[in-house]
C-alpha positions in Angstrom: 63.0 116.5 -89.2 60.2 113.9 -87.9 58.9 110.5 -88.8 56.0 111.2 -91.6 52.5 109.7 -91.0 52.0 110.0 -94.8 51.2 106.9 -96.5 49.9 105.0 -93.1 47.4 102.4 -94.1 44.2 101.3 -92.2 44.6 98.0 -94.2 48.2 97.8 -92.5 46.5 97.7 -89.0 44.3 95.3 -90.1 46.4 92.6 -91.1 48.5 93.1 -88.2 45.1 92.5 -86.0 44.2 89.7 -87.9 47.8 87.9 -87.8 47.8 88.7 -83.9 44.7 87.0 -83.7 46.0 83.6 -85.7 48.5 83.5 -82.6 51.7 85.6 -83.9 53.7 88.2 -81.9 53.3 91.2 -84.5 54.6 94.6 -85.1 53.5 97.1 -88.0 55.2 99.6 -89.9 58.9 99.1 -89.1 60.8 101.6 -90.6 64.1 99.9 -90.6 66.1 102.3 -92.2 64.5 105.6 -92.0 67.1 107.8 -94.1 66.3 111.8 -92.8 62.6 110.1 -92.3 61.7 110.7 -95.7 58.8 108.5 -97.2 60.9 106.1 -99.5 62.4 104.5 -96.2 62.8 100.7 -96.3 60.0 98.8 -94.3 58.3 95.9 -93.1 54.5 96.6 -93.0 54.0 93.7 -90.9 56.3 91.4 -89.2 54.7 88.2 -87.7 56.1 85.6 -85.9 55.2 82.8 -84.0 57.1 79.6 -82.7 56.7 75.9 -82.5 56.7 73.5 -79.7 60.4 73.2 -79.9 60.9 76.9 -80.8 61.3 76.9 -84.8 60.5 80.4 -85.9 57.5 80.9 -88.3 58.7 84.6 -89.7 56.0 86.6 -91.9 57.1 89.5 -93.5 54.0 91.6 -95.2 53.9 94.5 -97.6 49.9 95.8 -97.4 48.8 98.0 -100.3 45.5 99.9 -100.7 45.6 99.6 -104.4 47.4 97.7 -106.8 50.8 96.0 -105.6 53.6 96.8 -107.7 56.8 94.6 -109.1 59.0 96.8 -107.1 57.1 95.9 -104.0 57.6 92.5 -105.1 61.7 92.8 -105.1 61.5 94.7 -101.7 60.1 91.6 -100.2 62.0 89.1 -101.5 65.1 91.1 -100.7 63.8 91.2 -96.8 62.6 87.1 -97.6 66.3 86.5 -98.4 67.9 88.5 -96.0 66.2 86.8 -93.2 66.5 83.4 -94.5 63.9 81.1 -93.1 60.4 83.5 -93.6 57.4 83.5 -96.0 56.9 86.9 -97.6 53.6 88.2 -98.4 52.0 91.0 -100.6 48.5 91.9 -99.4 46.8 94.3 -101.8 43.4 95.6 -103.0 43.6 94.4 -106.5 46.6 92.3 -108.1 47.6 92.5 -111.8 48.4 89.2 -113.5 52.0 90.3 -114.1 52.5 90.6 -110.4 51.0 87.3 -110.0 53.4 85.6 -112.2 56.4 87.6 -111.2 55.6 86.8 -107.3 55.4 82.7 -108.2 58.9 83.1 -109.7 60.5 85.3 -106.3 58.6 82.7 -104.2 56.2 85.8 -102.8 52.6 84.9 -102.0 50.1 87.4 -103.2 46.3 87.7 -102.0 43.8 90.6 -101.8 42.9 90.9 -98.0 39.3 89.6 -98.7 40.8 86.4 -99.9 43.4 86.3 -96.7 40.6 86.4 -94.6 38.9 83.9 -96.3 42.0 81.6 -96.1 42.4 81.6 -92.3 38.3 81.7 -91.9 38.2 78.1 -90.1 41.3 78.8 -88.2 39.9 82.0 -86.7 36.9 80.4 -85.8 38.6 77.4 -84.0 40.6 80.1 -81.9 37.5 82.0 -81.4 35.5 78.6 -80.1 38.5 78.6 -77.4 38.3 82.2 -76.4 41.8 83.2 -76.4 42.3 86.5 -75.6 43.5 89.0 -78.3 43.9 92.9 -78.5 43.1 94.8 -81.8 44.6 97.9 -82.2 43.6 100.3 -84.8 45.2 103.8 -87.0 45.4 106.0 -84.1 47.9 103.7 -82.2 49.9 103.3 -85.1 49.9 107.1 -84.9 51.0 106.8 -81.4 54.0 104.4 -81.9 55.6 106.9 -84.6 54.7 110.1 -82.2 56.7 108.3 -79.4 59.6 107.6 -81.6 59.7 111.1 -82.5 60.0 112.3 -79.0 62.7 109.3 -78.2 64.8 110.6 -81.0 64.6 114.2 -79.5 65.9 112.7 -76.4 68.7 110.7 -77.3 69.6 109.7 -81.2 71.1 106.3 -80.3 67.7 105.2 -78.9 66.2 105.7 -82.0 68.8 104.5 -84.6 69.7 101.4 -83.1 65.8 100.2 -82.3 65.4 100.8 -85.9 68.9 99.1 -86.9 68.0 96.1 -84.6 65.1 94.7 -86.5 68.0 93.6 -89.1 69.9 92.3 -86.3 69.7 88.6 -87.2 72.0 87.4 -84.6 69.8 87.1 -81.5 73.0 87.4 -79.0 74.0 90.4 -80.4 70.5 92.1 -80.4 69.8 91.1 -76.7 73.2 92.5 -76.1 72.0 95.9 -78.0 68.6 95.8 -76.5 70.1 95.6 -72.7 72.3 98.7 -73.3 69.0 100.6 -74.9 67.1 99.7 -72.0 69.6 100.6 -69.3 70.2 104.1 -71.1 66.4 105.1 -71.8 66.1 104.0 -67.8 68.7 106.6 -66.9 66.5 109.0 -69.1 63.3 108.7 -67.2 64.6 109.9 -64.1 64.7 113.4 -65.4 61.7 113.5 -68.0 58.6 115.3 -68.1 55.3 114.1 -68.6 55.3 113.8 -72.1 58.7 112.2 -72.4 58.1 109.9 -69.5 55.1 108.5 -71.7 57.3 107.8 -74.6 59.7 106.2 -72.4 57.7 104.4 -70.8 56.4 102.9 -74.0 59.9 102.4 -75.3 60.8 100.2 -72.0 57.8 97.9 -72.4 58.7 97.7 -76.6 62.3 96.9 -75.3 61.2 94.3 -72.9 59.1 92.9 -75.4 61.6 92.4 -77.9 63.9 91.6 -75.4 61.8 88.2 -74.8 61.7 87.7 -78.2 65.3 88.0 -78.4 65.8 85.4 -75.6 63.7 82.9 -77.5 65.9 82.8 -80.4 68.9 82.5 -78.3 66.6 79.2 -76.9 66.4 78.3 -80.1 69.9 78.1 -80.5 70.7 76.1 -77.4 67.9 73.7 -78.0 69.7 70.8 -78.1 71.8 71.4 -75.5 71.9 69.7 -71.7 71.0 71.8 -69.0 74.8 71.9 -67.5 76.0 73.0 -71.3 73.6 76.3 -71.4 75.7 78.6 -69.6 79.4 77.6 -70.7 77.8 78.1 -74.4 76.0 81.4 -74.0 79.0 82.8 -72.0 81.0 81.7 -75.2 79.0 83.4 -77.3 79.1 86.5 -75.5 82.8 86.3 -75.0 82.8 86.4 -79.2 80.5 89.4 -79.9 82.7 91.9 -81.2 86.4 90.9 -81.2 87.1 87.6 -80.6 87.2 85.5 -77.1 91.4 85.3 -77.4 91.3 89.1 -78.1 89.7 89.7 -75.1 91.1 87.5 -72.6 94.5 89.2 -73.6 93.4 92.5 -73.2 92.3 91.3 -69.6 95.5 90.0 -68.8 97.0 92.9 -69.5 94.8 95.1 -67.7 94.9 92.6 -64.7 98.6 92.8 -64.3 98.7 96.9 -65.1 95.9 96.7 -62.0 98.7 94.3 -59.7 101.2 96.8 -60.2 99.2 99.8 -59.3 98.1 98.5 -56.3 101.4 97.0 -55.2 103.3 100.6 -56.1 100.7 102.6 -54.1 100.6 100.0 -51.3 97.0 98.8 -51.7 95.6 102.4 -51.3 94.2 102.1 -54.8 91.8 99.4 -55.7 91.6 98.7 -59.8 87.9 97.5 -60.3 87.8 93.8 -62.1 86.8 93.8 -65.9 84.0 91.8 -67.1 84.6 90.6 -70.5 80.9 89.4 -70.8 77.8 90.8 -69.2 77.1 90.4 -65.9 73.6 89.2 -66.7 74.6 86.2 -68.6 73.6 83.9 -65.7 70.4 85.3 -65.3 70.1 84.8 -69.0 71.0 81.0 -68.9 68.3 80.8 -66.3 65.5 82.2 -68.6 67.2 80.2 -71.9 66.6 77.0 -69.7 62.9 78.2 -68.4 62.2 78.7 -71.8 63.5 75.5 -73.0 61.7 73.4 -70.6 58.3 75.2 -71.5 59.1 75.3 -75.4 55.8 73.9 -76.2 54.2 77.2 -74.7 56.4 79.7 -75.4 54.4 81.6 -78.2 51.6 81.5 -75.9 53.5 83.5 -73.2 54.9 85.7 -75.8 51.4 86.7 -76.8 50.5 87.0 -73.1 53.2 89.6 -72.6 52.2 91.0 -75.9 48.7 91.9 -75.1 49.5 93.2 -71.8 51.9 95.8 -74.4 48.9 96.2 -76.9 46.6 97.1 -74.3 48.7 99.7 -72.2 49.2 101.4 -76.0 45.7 101.3 -75.8 45.9 103.8 -72.9 44.5 101.2 -70.5 46.5 99.1 -67.8 45.8 95.2 -67.2 47.8 92.9 -65.5 49.3 89.7 -67.3 47.1 87.1 -65.0 44.0 88.7 -66.8 45.5 87.0 -70.1 46.3 83.9 -68.6 44.1 80.5 -68.5 45.3 79.0 -65.7 46.9 79.8 -62.5 50.0 77.8 -63.6 50.3 79.3 -67.0 49.8 82.9 -64.6 52.8 81.5 -62.5 55.1 80.5 -65.2 54.8 83.7 -67.2 55.9 85.5 -64.0 58.9 83.6 -63.5 59.8 84.1 -67.0 59.1 87.6 -67.1 60.9 88.0 -63.8 64.2 86.3 -65.3 63.7 88.7 -68.3 63.8 91.6 -66.1 66.7 90.2 -63.9 68.4 90.7 -67.4 67.6 93.6 -68.8 68.4 95.7 -64.8 71.3 92.9 -64.5 70.2 91.7 -61.2 69.1 95.2 -59.8 65.7 95.9 -58.1 62.8 96.4 -60.5 61.3 99.0 -61.3 57.6 99.4 -60.3 56.8 100.5 -64.4 56.8 96.8 -65.0 54.2 96.0 -62.0 51.3 94.8 -65.0 54.6 92.0 -66.2 55.2 90.8 -62.9 
């Protein structure tokens, strides 16, 4: 079975491009629960987020309709809005019934036609264009391309496919980053023996995981924003201790394993060495450095996210441009490189960085 391309909308991509130009980190056509790849899977047409100078997230969840928006669409949006809590929901349709408007007001969902939406943001877009902010627009073919890549990923390893979709519903940035790092490591292993078609899909997937990991790291930084620098590492370490079972439970298990290892080494007279057990990821130190860097550059984090995302988008178009081409100054370029290098050290667990990401570093 494959992800269906039925119902794909050019308007969906247009709305994504609009919010991208407005300075949001965006993704389109997110099938958060694609049961058997059927068309009635729950989805978010456009996911758009940007962060304030204090890393407060401004999240928009958008449903796009070529014709009329329905009451069912409103309640699905209301469900997503309630689930993600601090978010706004939008229904963008070609035409809107008065009844739909009335119900939307009661649900706290904003409804607009696409033309009305463009009219509302026209002055902001003009202001952005005057400052020559670089933005990469995509089209419907690129949406189809991402769906095709996901088809290939599923054929290579189902966990890479299903966990990727599940993670759009994960609201804990520590758990999300932990899963993303694991997916990244697994996809890298598959790269070694991949043919050209699989290699292209995995290259896209690794870049996608890189961008989503950076996004999750900003969420971690937001959780740490009120901490002093000396408090960041122990706070993050403790958060990872408590992913899954409690820290106390894990420490008891480690204590038992350590005693067993000690006995094995003693009985074998040192001939058998049992490796130590890590209760938290080995990348926590690099993640703490990344979080500290993000907090110290909080006012510019959104622009850094957009620089990386534009590199990702231009790659999706089949072109390659280094992030330096999207930066406006040498200082900005240097900072983005430092942030990206720390992100890659987290994903590669401190190992050598693959040339796959030469345009991100």
